N, C-alpha and C positions, 0 to 999 in steps of 0.2 A: 330330528333330534332335539331334545329339549335340554334345559339346563341341568346341572348336577344338583340333585336334592339331598336331603339329610341322610336317607338310607345309603346312597352311593358314597357320601363323604365318610360315613361310619365304616363302611367296608374298606375304603382306601386307608383310613386311619389304622384299622386292625391289621391290614396287610403290612403297612409301613412299620407298625410296632413289632410284628413278628420278624420282618426282614432286618431292620436296623437295631432293634432292642430298645429298652426304656432309657438307657444312658445316652445313646446317640440321637434319639428323636428330638429333644429340645434344641440341640446344636444344629441339627438338620433344618428344623423349622426356622431358627434365627437366620441361618445363611440363606434359606429360600426367601424369607421376607426381605432381607437386605438386597438380594438380587432383583426381586420384583420392584422394590422401591427405586433402585438405581436405574432399572429399565424405564420406569415411568418418568423419572427425572430427565433422562437422556431424550426420551421421545418428546417431552414437553419443551425442552431446549431446542430440539430440531424443529418442532412445529413453530415456535416463536421466531426462530431465525428465518424460516421460510416465509412466514407472514410479513416479517420486517422487510425482506428483500422484495416481496411482491408489492408492498406499499411503496417502497422506494422507486421501483420501476414505474408504477402507475403515476407517481408524482413527476417523474422525469418525462413521461409521455405527455402529460397534460400541461406541463410548464411551457410557456412560450419560449421559443428559441431566441436567446439574446446574443447579439454579435459580440465577439471578443473585443475588448478595449484596444484602441489604436496605440501602438507603442511609439514613444518619441523617437525622433531621428537620432542616430548615434552621433556623439560629438567626438571629434578627433582628440587624441591624448595630448598631442603637441601641435600648437598652431604653426602653420607654415610661415616662414620669415623670408624676406628678401636677402640675397647675399650681400655681404658688406662690400662697399666699394674699395677698390685697390688704390692705395695711395703710393705713388712712386717717389722715392727719395732722391734718386740720382738719374742721370740722363740715360744710362744703359737700360735701366729697368723701365723707364718711361717709354722707350721705343718699343719694348716688348709688351707693354701693358694691354693694348687692344687684343692681342692674341691670347694672352693668359686670362683675360677676363672672359673671352668667348669660350675658352676651354674650362673655365672654373678653377684656374690655378693662380697661385700668388707668385709674384716675382720678388724673391728676397735674396 
């Protein structure tokens, strides 16, 4: 099969003129042209997107693998402190001081 020549186009035009009429034919041609232009634009966008993705994948494959940077050790939010010493003010609390210090309680 060959391409469509001038005689074939003329026959198609005459049939379209008979079917659609002289008033609808220009409108039909415009809408057909817009549809073809939109199809070409969409196919070019798709082609460029695919080529972009292929190039990106090729660059990822050829790039040397770099190790991830080491993260610093986390620092505690509050520094641990030693418990405050218990000071006994009277004789009764001073006798209980070793037990309360060992349990982490205050004698008051």
